[in-house]
C-alpha positions in Angstrom: -90.6 68.7 17.3 -91.7 71.8 15.3 -89.1 74.4 14.2 -90.4 77.2 16.8 -89.9 74.5 19.6 -86.5 73.5 18.2 -85.3 77.0 18.1 -86.5 77.7 21.6 -84.7 74.5 22.9 -81.3 75.6 21.2 -81.6 79.2 22.5 -82.3 78.1 26.0 -79.4 75.7 25.9 -77.0 78.4 24.5 -78.2 80.8 27.2 -77.6 78.2 29.9 -74.1 77.3 28.6 -73.4 81.1 28.3 -74.4 81.8 32.0 -71.1 82.8 34.0 -72.2 80.6 36.9 -72.1 77.7 34.5 -68.5 78.3 33.0 -66.8 80.2 35.7 -64.4 77.5 36.7 -64.0 76.0 33.3 -63.1 79.1 31.4 -59.8 80.2 30.1 -59.6 83.7 28.9 -57.2 84.1 25.9 -54.7 86.9 25.6 -54.1 88.6 22.1 -51.9 86.2 19.9 -51.8 83.7 22.8 -52.2 79.8 22.1 -52.5 76.8 24.3 -49.8 74.2 24.3 -50.4 71.8 21.3 -50.5 68.2 21.9 -49.8 67.7 18.1 -46.6 69.7 18.4 -45.5 68.0 21.6 -45.7 64.7 19.9 -43.4 66.2 17.3 -41.2 67.3 20.2 -41.0 63.9 21.6 -40.4 62.3 18.3 -37.5 64.8 17.8 -36.0 63.9 21.2 -36.3 60.1 20.4 -34.4 60.8 17.0 -31.7 62.8 18.9 -31.3 60.3 21.7 -31.6 57.1 19.6 -30.2 58.0 16.1 -31.1 55.6 13.5 -34.1 54.1 15.3 -36.4 57.1 14.8 -36.5 60.0 12.4 -34.0 59.7 9.3 -33.2 56.1 8.9 -30.5 56.8 6.4 -28.3 58.5 9.4 -24.7 57.3 9.5 -21.6 58.0 11.4 -20.6 60.5 8.6 -23.8 62.4 8.8 -24.8 62.2 12.4 -23.5 65.6 13.3 -25.5 67.2 10.6 -28.7 65.4 11.3 -28.3 65.9 15.1 -27.7 69.7 14.5 -30.9 70.0 12.3 -32.9 68.0 14.9 -31.7 70.1 17.9 -32.2 73.4 16.3 -35.8 72.3 15.2 -36.4 70.9 18.9 -35.2 74.2 20.2 -37.4 76.4 18.2 -40.6 74.2 18.7 -39.9 73.8 22.4 -39.6 77.6 22.8 -43.0 78.2 21.5 -44.7 75.4 23.5 -42.9 76.5 26.8 -44.1 80.1 26.1 -47.7 78.9 25.4 -47.4 76.9 28.8 -46.2 79.9 30.6 -48.9 82.1 29.3 -51.5 79.5 30.1 -50.2 79.2 33.6 -50.2 82.8 34.2 -54.0 83.4 34.5 -53.8 86.9 35.9 -51.1 88.2 33.3 -48.6 89.0 36.0 -45.5 88.0 34.0 -46.1 90.6 31.2 -44.6 92.0 29.1 -44.4 89.4 26.3 -40.7 89.9 25.9 -40.1 88.6 29.6 -42.1 85.5 29.0 -40.4 84.8 25.6 -36.9 85.1 27.3 -37.9 82.8 29.9 -39.2 80.3 27.4 -35.9 80.5 25.6 -33.9 80.0 28.8 -35.9 76.9 29.8 -35.7 75.4 26.3 -31.9 76.0 26.4 -31.6 74.3 29.7 -33.6 71.2 28.5 -31.3 71.0 25.3 -28.0 70.9 27.3 -29.5 68.0 29.4 -30.0 65.8 26.3 -26.7 64.1 26.9 -27.3 63.0 30.4 -30.7 61.9 29.3 -29.2 59.5 26.8 -26.9 58.3 29.3 -29.6 57.4 31.9 -31.8 55.9 29.0 -29.1 53.7 28.1 -29.1 52.2 31.5 -32.9 51.5 31.3 -32.3 49.7 27.9 -29.7 47.7 29.6 -31.9 46.9 32.7 -34.8 45.8 30.3 -32.6 43.5 28.2 -30.9 41.9 31.1 -34.2 41.1 32.9 -36.1 39.9 30.0 -35.0 36.5 28.5 -37.6 37.1 25.7 -35.7 40.1 24.3 -33.5 39.1 21.5 -31.5 42.2 21.3 -31.2 45.6 23.1 -32.7 47.2 19.7 -35.9 45.3 20.5 -36.2 47.2 23.7 -35.6 50.7 22.2 -37.9 50.1 19.2 -40.8 47.8 20.4 -41.2 47.9 24.3 -44.0 49.9 25.7 -42.5 50.1 29.0 -39.4 51.7 27.7 -41.5 54.0 25.6 -43.2 55.2 28.8 -39.9 55.7 30.6 -38.5 57.8 27.7 -41.7 60.0 27.7 -41.3 60.2 31.7 -37.4 61.2 31.4 -38.1 63.9 28.9 -41.1 65.2 30.9 -39.4 64.9 34.4 -36.6 67.1 33.0 -39.0 69.7 32.1 -40.9 69.2 35.3 -37.6 69.7 37.2 -37.2 73.1 35.2 -40.5 74.3 36.5 -42.2 74.2 33.0 -46.0 74.2 33.6 -48.5 71.7 31.9 -46.3 70.3 29.2 -44.6 67.7 31.3 -47.9 66.1 32.2 -49.2 66.5 28.7 -46.0 64.4 27.6 -46.4 61.6 30.3 -50.1 61.4 29.4 -49.2 60.8 25.8 -47.4 57.7 26.9 -50.3 56.8 29.3 -52.6 56.8 26.2 -50.3 54.9 24.0 -49.2 52.1 26.6 -51.5 52.1 29.7 -48.5 53.1 31.8 -49.2 56.2 34.0 -46.0 57.8 35.4 -46.4 61.2 36.9 -43.4 63.6 35.7 -42.8 64.7 39.3 -41.8 61.1 40.3 -38.1 60.6 41.1 -36.7 57.4 39.5 -33.1 56.2 39.5 -31.0 54.5 36.7 -31.3 51.0 35.4 -35.3 51.2 35.7 -37.3 48.5 34.1 -41.0 48.2 33.6 -41.9 44.7 32.3 -45.2 44.5 30.3 -46.4 47.5 32.2 -50.1 47.9 31.1 -51.9 49.4 34.2 -48.8 50.5 36.1 -49.2 53.6 37.9 -46.3 55.8 39.6 -47.6 58.7 41.7 -46.2 62.2 41.8 -44.0 62.0 44.9 -42.8 58.4 44.5 -39.1 57.8 44.9 -37.6 54.8 43.0 -34.0 53.9 43.4 -31.5 52.2 41.1 -31.9 48.8 39.6 -35.7 48.6 40.3 -37.9 46.4 38.3 -41.8 46.5 38.3 -44.4 44.7 36.4 -47.8 45.4 35.0 -50.5 46.5 37.2 -48.2 47.7 39.9 -49.4 51.0 41.7 -47.4 53.3 43.6 -50.2 55.2 45.1 -50.8 58.1 47.6 -53.1 57.8 50.5 -56.6 59.1 49.9 -57.4 62.6 51.5 -59.5 62.0 54.6 -62.5 64.2 55.4 -61.5 67.5 56.5 -58.0 67.2 55.1 -57.0 70.4 53.2 -55.9 69.6 49.7 -53.3 72.4 49.6 -51.7 71.0 52.7 -50.6 67.9 50.9 -49.9 69.2 47.6 -46.2 68.3 46.7 -45.7 66.6 50.0 -44.3 62.9 50.1 -47.4 60.8 50.0 -46.3 58.2 47.6 -44.1 55.1 48.3 -40.3 55.0 48.3 -38.5 51.8 46.7 -34.9 51.6 47.5 -32.3 50.1 45.2 -32.6 46.5 43.7 -36.5 46.2 44.6 -38.6 43.9 42.4 -42.4 44.3 42.4 -44.5 41.8 40.7 -47.8 42.2 38.9 -50.9 43.8 40.5 -49.3 44.8 43.6 -50.6 48.2 45.3 -48.1 50.0 47.6 -50.0 52.7 49.3 -48.7 55.8 51.0 -45.5 57.1 52.2 -43.8 53.8 53.2 -40.5 52.4 52.3 -39.7 49.3 50.6 -36.1 48.4 51.6 -33.1 47.6 49.5 -33.2 44.3 47.7 -36.8 43.5 48.7 -39.0 41.3 46.6 -42.8 41.8 46.5 -44.8 39.1 44.9 -48.0 39.6 42.8 -51.5 40.7 44.2 -50.2 42.1 47.4 -51.5 45.3 49.1 -49.1 47.0 51.2 -49.4 49.9 53.8 -46.5 49.2 55.9 -42.6 49.4 55.6 -40.8 46.4 54.2 -37.3 45.7 55.4 -34.1 45.1 53.4 -33.9 41.9 51.3 -37.5 40.8 52.6 -39.8 38.7 50.5 -43.5 39.6 50.7 -46.1 37.2 49.3 -49.8 36.3 49.9 -50.6 34.0 52.7 -51.5 30.5 51.5 -55.0 29.7 51.7 -56.0 27.4 54.5 -57.3 24.0 53.5 
């Protein structure tokens, strides 16, 4: 291709990409001094949360009982500052028509939300300690609870989910989903931050596990790799907005176990104490203490 043809090809491509019809639904108009939420900074925020929640495992390895107050104080103050800026960016990004101006109001709201999240950290630590216990008690291969905290991908995904869920509960836009998607990328475990999950939750192995937005999971629930808690697909003619936020994913009551590669579809209830064996597709309720498995193949 000669230079003149190459120049025309580039010019035509630029013109096509600059046509409003091409980018109308994919364009974000920045305000002055506005930045989008940063994945890099959110990773730092998650790392700080880990260091605060599990002192000695993450962050400064030289932390001791004598220095824990100092290190916790430094980490919490840093976390608050970073979170304020990221929540501010998320609020601005969500406010596409600039209805929440002036800037001072958005900044004040970001500070309020960051403070609310910080005050929830003790409760987050408490429920995560039950998740550690559940993983250790249910896995004979685990040599020590420390191994769960430091190594297990299922627990890593749960930590990200618990952080994200608290921000989701506070109606922080975008950031909760970004945090759970970080864990999704790292572990292959996809938990929507809107899901409701009780204490003593365990994901064993976990790769390919999916937990949808309106899923409700009780206490002492254990699930394995490849489990999907999925919402029913929209049918032709269904209005998307009519189902948004409505309960469309499964409910797992207390003490349920779901083994690998099982799909539980729609707003059905798996009763307390039920066991669902692997490679099962469920679209109907399961009663308490039931055992569900594939039918044996006929000879």
